[in-house]
Steps between C-alpha positions, in 0.01 A plus 500: 500500500747385232448183300665176609558182300427133548811300591481228236343636181579868574144630444418856609287539812375860498476679829182644649397818319782469246452577130136618526467570129718218360439227754316273251762543227782417740308198627466373146857569390698437817304207639249327275718512184793368701289214640423413140871495422575290809247240389590457136771723357768332282829690511802442277845561656820520296807341664857438385801499736421717806252475784155645434277636778132515414350843551264533799306829520251615759167584340632475144562238232812289542655166400498313831123518539449278192434133578632392158861582411659429163881500481660574163852562374831322446659404833877545500565475875319371812257757638224563755148627441415675828140532621355684803517329840123448529282193482407434137494232232648536153476301181822546300517425130866467407557591135867584534777336301794356692826376355549241773380388843725747684289794377245480780216729610407509868169645620555644849437783742771752586604321820342154489591181318380439147414228252636432153267566208491198272607581143226508238230406749193654660547463877317618810663651809386618841663775707442466874612864549858387566600233247374364170392136467405295194154347495660187354850448636797566273844507652778616274668503165531122534166499323555353157578787264522459124456842346220750508224247435648194677498296179737206501690444176789274415653283769430639848663322793394549861732290715486487881321834501451679832150435631260785446134566562343540160350304218711372215301525180579440137324643195227294341704476182871414519677537169832363624558126475672464833406588854679393813454563870677353799409504869275806485331541837189719503429562867137454598391445141638185343821306464652464159768239457540461126852368466503446129514667164152500352422510130190720487262491205129544447426134566772344712761547770794262455757436772833502319767241569849579631799292391727406790876498454634146491788456746624254760269683744192645333384829649121550532408864573124522553506877452559436130191294427278204575556278198846370415685261271854364513689260275740278693842447346640315801413379847355800684363628830198731520590752771244617754288771343590860579237771559206263550155639583272284712217379279698542179448217253668406175673230304840396372559296184814286539621394156772245427755604242584287196705264716245435773535319833567828681407505869351780707548534875299744709565755774374434852196731466328275245242249627362206303214258547624216721815697580707360212635724222406375151727345239491674165424324174824388339430501125674760287284813471253363759274758665389487866287755684541626858195689633575701816313686772679715760346391832746685723814700438709185544247243380411460134274205418566334164292263287698302241343411164739289292571431135293721273508352151286440196373142472 
């Protein structure tokens, strides 16, 4: 009776009466050694721009039997790494270099759906014999990508980013002085709503202040920051804020110019204690403070603190 092979790990099952003089050797080489490989072998696979199918041999060493796969090479085009359509788990260590987020690697079977391999990460996947699934969900190239080691340098802006299931992480040491994020939704993990430029140093994080353009109607875009200042050179109206985020808080310094006695009217979305808008200080160069909290998209509550001066 001829040998057959197990369906998942492809180990040789010798037939009755087969290989009478070499049965033990074949058992060691074509079964026990391969079990050893299936339990702990670490296999390095070189990839670049074309699909790669892992070798899968009956009763002999191959790539697909390894539970630990290392991917190396410079990725110049999206590609698939194809595994056998059998139930198995893989740990993939991505050591490739990718010029940008479009250079993706998908781990999949020949006919089933696959899952993207996160760049420069060690990730675990499970094949259910049809499709490949991540142990921790990761959806697409919407994952924040910043080079081969995901280090953020310079000014990086994430504005109204498509929601994705992943963790946003930053290195423990940020050499750049500025970091900014806006409306980053991390599904099932956390919600980041940092709508400000942050001055990052070893000991402090300072919310920088944005200067509003003085005009008959002053535009307040809450996508540009939380802290604002404007110098009034005439009687003005503060327009309803654009792009507000519920729960967003901040402040606006209203400064009189050298003439003073400038007035400030308010859009209909602003609410004040007692229902009455405040009257600004009238002295030349006087400084008043408006502290705001976005309660609803069309309701911004404001506390007025008048006349900052040295006594």
